[in-house]
C-alpha positions as CSV (number, residue, x, y, z in Angstrom):
1,M,144.6,12.7,156.8
2,G,146.9,9.7,156.2
3,S,147.9,7.0,158.7
4,A,151.2,6.7,160.5
5,H,153.9,4.6,158.9
6,D,156.8,3.0,160.7
7,G,160.3,2.3,159.3
8,E,159.3,-1.0,157.7
9,R,156.5,0.5,155.7
10,R,157.5,3.2,153.2
11,S,155.6,6.4,153.2
12,E,153.7,7.5,150.1
13,A,155.2,11.0,150.0
14,G,158.7,9.5,149.6
15,T,161.6,9.0,151.9
16,G,164.1,7.8,149.4
17,H,167.2,9.0,151.2
18,L,166.3,7.3,154.5
19,V,167.5,3.7,154.4
20,E,164.7,1.3,155.1
21,D,165.3,-0.2,158.6
22,R,165.5,-3.9,157.9
23,E,168.8,-4.6,159.5
24,P,168.7,-8.1,161.0
25,G,169.0,-8.5,164.8
26,V,167.1,-5.2,165.5
27,R,164.1,-5.3,167.8
28,D,160.8,-4.6,166.0
29,D,160.0,-1.9,168.5
30,A,163.4,-0.2,168.1
31,R,163.3,0.4,164.3
32,S,163.2,3.8,162.6
33,I,159.8,5.5,162.7
34,I,158.1,7.5,159.9
35,L,154.8,9.1,160.7
36,N,153.4,10.4,157.4
37,H,150.1,12.0,156.5
38,G,150.5,10.8,152.9
39,E,151.3,14.3,151.6
40,R,154.0,16.9,152.0
41,T,153.0,18.9,155.0
42,E,153.9,22.5,156.1
43,H,156.0,21.1,159.1
44,V,158.1,18.1,159.3
45,A,160.3,17.0,162.3
46,V,163.5,15.0,162.5
47,L,163.9,13.6,166.0
48,L,167.2,12.2,167.0
49,H,167.3,9.9,170.1
50,G,169.8,9.5,172.9
51,Y,172.8,7.4,173.4
52,T,171.9,3.6,173.8
53,A,168.2,4.4,173.3
54,S,166.2,3.9,170.1
55,P,163.5,5.7,168.1
56,A,160.8,4.4,170.5
57,Q,162.2,7.0,173.0
58,F,160.4,9.6,171.0
59,T,157.1,7.8,170.6
60,A,155.0,10.2,172.6
61,V,156.6,13.4,171.1
62,A,156.3,12.0,167.6
63,Q,152.7,11.1,168.0
64,G,151.9,14.5,169.5
65,L,153.5,16.3,166.5
66,F,151.8,14.0,164.1
67,A,148.4,14.7,165.7
68,A,149.2,18.4,165.2
69,G,149.6,17.9,161.5
70,W,153.3,17.3,161.2
71,N,155.1,14.6,159.3
72,V,157.8,13.0,161.5
73,I,161.0,11.0,161.0
74,V,162.8,9.3,163.9
75,P,165.8,7.5,162.5
76,R,167.5,4.7,164.4
77,L,171.1,5.8,165.1
78,P,173.8,3.3,164.0
79,L,174.4,0.3,166.3
80,H,171.4,1.0,168.4
81,G,168.2,-1.1,169.0
82,Y,169.6,-4.6,168.8
83,E,167.8,-7.6,170.3
84,D,170.9,-8.3,172.3
85,R,170.8,-5.5,174.9
86,M,174.2,-6.5,176.2
87,T,175.9,-6.2,172.7
88,D,179.4,-4.9,172.6
89,R,178.9,-3.5,169.1
90,I,177.9,-0.1,170.5
91,A,181.6,0.4,171.4
92,A,182.4,0.9,167.7
93,L,180.0,3.9,167.4
94,D,181.7,6.9,165.8
95,I,180.9,10.4,164.7
96,P,181.1,9.9,160.9
97,S,178.4,7.2,161.1
98,L,176.2,9.3,163.4
99,T,176.4,12.5,161.3
100,S,175.8,10.5,158.1
101,C,172.6,9.1,159.6
102,A,171.5,12.6,160.6
103,V,172.2,14.0,157.2
104,D,170.2,11.2,155.5
105,A,167.3,11.9,157.8
106,L,167.3,15.6,157.0
107,T,167.4,14.9,153.3
108,S,164.4,12.6,153.6
109,A,162.6,15.2,155.8
110,R,162.9,17.8,153.0
111,E,160.7,15.6,150.8
112,L,158.0,15.3,153.5
113,G,157.6,18.9,154.6
114,R,158.2,22.5,153.6
115,R,159.6,23.7,157.0
116,V,162.0,21.3,158.7
117,T,162.5,21.3,162.5
118,V,165.4,19.2,163.8
119,G,165.1,18.0,167.4
120,G,167.2,15.8,169.5
121,F,167.7,14.6,173.1
122,S,171.1,14.2,174.8
123,L,173.3,12.7,172.1
124,G,170.5,13.4,169.7
125,G,170.6,17.1,170.8
126,L,174.3,17.3,170.1
127,L,173.7,15.8,166.6
128,A,170.8,18.1,165.9
129,T,173.0,21.1,166.8
130,W,175.8,19.9,164.5
131,L,173.2,19.3,161.7
132,A,171.6,22.7,162.2
133,N,175.0,24.5,162.4
134,R,176.0,23.2,159.0
135,N,172.6,23.0,157.2
136,S,169.8,25.6,156.9
137,V,166.6,24.3,158.6
138,D,163.6,26.2,160.0
139,R,164.4,25.5,163.7
140,I,166.5,23.4,166.0
141,I,165.1,22.1,169.3
142,A,168.0,20.8,171.6
143,M,166.6,18.9,174.6
144,A,169.1,18.3,177.4
145,P,171.8,18.2,174.8
146,C,175.1,16.4,175.6
147,Y,177.6,19.2,175.1
148,G,179.3,18.2,178.3
149,L,179.0,16.1,181.4
150,L,177.4,17.3,184.7
151,L,180.4,16.7,186.9
152,V,183.0,17.9,184.4
153,P,183.6,21.7,184.1
154,S,183.2,22.9,180.6
155,S,186.9,23.9,180.4
156,F,187.9,20.3,181.1
157,T,185.6,18.6,178.5
158,G,188.4,18.3,176.0
159,I,190.7,16.8,178.6
160,A,188.1,14.3,179.7
161,A,187.6,13.2,176.0
162,R,191.4,12.7,175.6
163,V,191.6,10.7,178.8
164,L,188.8,8.4,177.8
165,L,190.2,7.9,174.3
166,A,193.7,7.0,175.7
167,Q,192.2,4.1,177.7
168,P,190.8,0.8,176.5
169,N,187.0,0.9,176.0
170,H,185.0,0.3,179.2
171,F,181.4,-0.5,179.7
172,W,179.5,1.2,182.5
173,W,176.0,0.5,183.8
174,W,173.5,3.4,183.5
175,N,172.2,2.2,186.9
176,P,174.7,0.1,188.9
177,I,171.9,-1.2,191.1
178,Q,169.5,-2.4,188.4
179,R,172.3,-3.2,186.0
180,E,170.9,-5.4,183.1
181,R,167.4,-5.2,184.6
182,L,167.1,-1.5,183.7
183,G,164.4,-0.8,181.1
184,P,163.0,-0.1,178.7
185,D,163.8,-3.1,176.6
186,H,164.3,-1.2,173.4
187,G,167.4,0.5,174.9
188,Y,170.7,-0.8,176.3
189,P,171.3,-0.9,180.1
190,R,175.0,0.0,179.8
191,Y,177.1,2.4,177.7
192,A,180.6,2.4,176.2
193,S,183.3,4.9,177.1
194,R,184.9,5.6,173.7
195,P,181.7,6.7,172.0
196,L,181.1,9.1,174.9
197,A,184.6,10.5,174.3
198,H,183.8,11.0,170.6
199,M,180.6,12.9,171.6
200,L,182.6,15.3,173.9
201,R,185.1,15.9,171.1
202,L,182.3,16.7,168.7
203,A,180.9,19.2,171.2
204,Q,184.3,20.8,171.4
205,S,184.6,21.0,167.7
206,L,181.1,22.5,167.5
207,T,182.1,25.1,170.1
208,S,185.2,26.1,168.1
209,E,183.2,26.4,164.8
210,L,180.6,28.7,166.5
211,R,183.3,31.0,167.8
212,T,184.2,32.0,164.2
213,T,181.5,30.9,161.8
214,P,177.8,31.8,161.8
215,P,175.4,28.8,162.0
216,R,173.4,28.0,158.9
217,T,170.2,27.9,161.0
218,A,169.0,31.0,162.8
219,D,166.3,29.8,165.1
220,F,167.7,27.8,168.1
221,T,165.6,26.5,171.1
222,L,167.2,25.0,174.1
223,V,165.1,22.9,176.5
224,L,166.7,22.2,179.9
225,N,165.7,20.5,183.1
226,A,166.6,22.7,186.0
227,H,167.3,19.5,188.0
228,E,169.5,17.8,185.3
229,T,171.5,14.8,186.6
230,A,173.7,13.8,183.6
231,V,174.6,16.6,181.1
232,N,176.1,20.0,181.8
233,N,173.5,22.8,181.5
234,R,176.2,25.4,181.7
235,A,177.8,23.9,178.6
236,A,174.5,24.0,176.9
237,R,174.1,27.7,177.7
238,Q,177.6,28.4,176.4
239,I,176.6,26.9,173.0
240,A,173.4,28.9,173.0
241,N,175.3,32.1,173.8
242,L,177.8,31.5,171.0
243,W,174.9,30.9,168.6
244,A,173.3,34.2,169.8
245,R,176.5,36.1,169.1
246,H,175.9,35.9,165.4
247,P,173.7,38.4,163.6
248,E,170.1,37.5,162.7
249,T,169.9,34.5,165.0
250,S,167.1,33.9,167.6
251,V,168.0,31.8,170.6
252,V,165.5,30.9,173.3
253,E,165.8,28.8,176.4
254,H,162.9,26.8,177.9
255,L,163.9,25.9,181.5
256,I,161.6,23.3,183.0
257,T,161.7,24.1,186.7
258,D,159.3,21.6,188.4
259,L,160.6,18.2,187.4
260,P,162.5,16.0,189.9
261,P,166.2,15.3,189.5
262,S,166.4,13.4,186.2
263,H,168.0,13.3,182.7
264,D,165.6,11.4,180.4
265,I,162.5,13.5,180.3
266,V,161.4,12.1,177.0
267,E,161.2,8.3,177.3
268,P,157.6,7.3,178.1
269,L,158.6,3.8,179.3
270,R,161.3,4.8,181.7
271,D,159.4,7.0,184.1
272,T,155.9,7.2,182.8
273,A,154.7,9.9,185.2
274,L,157.7,12.1,184.6
275,A,157.5,11.8,180.8
276,R,153.8,12.5,180.9
277,R,154.4,15.7,182.9
278,A,157.2,16.9,180.5
279,L,155.4,16.1,177.3
280,P,153.4,19.3,177.0
281,A,156.5,21.4,177.5
282,L,158.4,19.5,174.9
283,L,155.6,19.8,172.3
284,Q,155.2,23.5,173.1
285,A,158.9,24.0,172.3
286,F,158.1,22.6,168.8
287,T,154.7,24.1,168.0
288,N,154.4,27.4,169.9
289,E,156.1,30.4,168.3
290,S,154.6,33.0,170.6
291,R,157.5,32.7,173.1
292,E,155.8,33.9,176.3
293,D,158.0,34.6,179.3
294,Q,156.2,32.1,181.5
295,V,154.3,28.9,180.4
296,S,152.4,26.8,182.9
297,Y,150.9,23.4,182.6
298,E,149.3,21.2,185.2
299,N,151.9,20.7,187.9
300,L,154.7,22.0,185.6
301,H,156.2,25.4,185.1
302,V,158.5,26.5,182.2
303,R,160.5,29.7,182.1
304,V,161.1,31.0,178.6
305,E,163.9,33.4,178.1
306,K,165.4,34.9,174.9
307,I,169.2,34.7,175.1
308,S,171.3,37.6,173.9
309,P,175.1,37.6,173.7
310,N,176.8,37.3,177.1
311,A,173.4,37.1,178.8
312,R,173.3,36.1,182.5
313,G,177.1,36.0,182.6
314,Y,177.4,32.9,180.4
315,R,181.1,32.4,179.9
316,I,182.2,31.9,176.3
């Protein structure tokens, strides 16, 4: 078994399409991650991190998959991970640069494994869904994907995006009390409004595409926190339902029911105890294909449900 390689050390099996992450001004612990066994493996994962985070957000998940025999690529999304955590550059983040990064990571992943699974959290979950909708991969794992905002009804998502885009860019603190003290250091403590609007518009575009066009990827797994505090679980289920409407698709929801109110269930440095509890459920979504109805871990319960068209009254 080969050793793990990060973004500054090229892997032997080849990642020629993934740009080596040597951009100046980026924190060393926020650069792209490549975990490579030194040969093309049966499974390879592309993991796409959240808005204002960095590849380090997926450290625990990536290491868990690597230990299970997978090769793993975690690209740094554009304008993320800078040493200046208060940088204004994140305001220029746009969809073309994000989708281009995701496509490059997928191209590299095909060189590292025979069966490609694309996973993402929040913004990364949205990007993973876009990528899997337009490209044939083995599976997609969308973790708390940002298809909409918790306090905005799905029918108003497009209006919210237009309102945000009509205004000058604003920066808002993720935590107005901790402000710039909010960790971890490899992420930013605030976010810009215009990129958020672009994400909502991408989610709307994705919804429109799925109404008429079959996705290129059949196997879709949705991982939700029953006590989500930021993104809209109903919007996520609407996307899952649209996916399931198309023939020969398989859509499964993993609902984690025992976590406290939270959004970031992935980052090991934000809430160590929460991330440690969630990790087995996240890894199971990638590695377990048995799809039991109920999965239990120590102090954690996950309800697994296959979604069929119009299941549970999901409005589409």
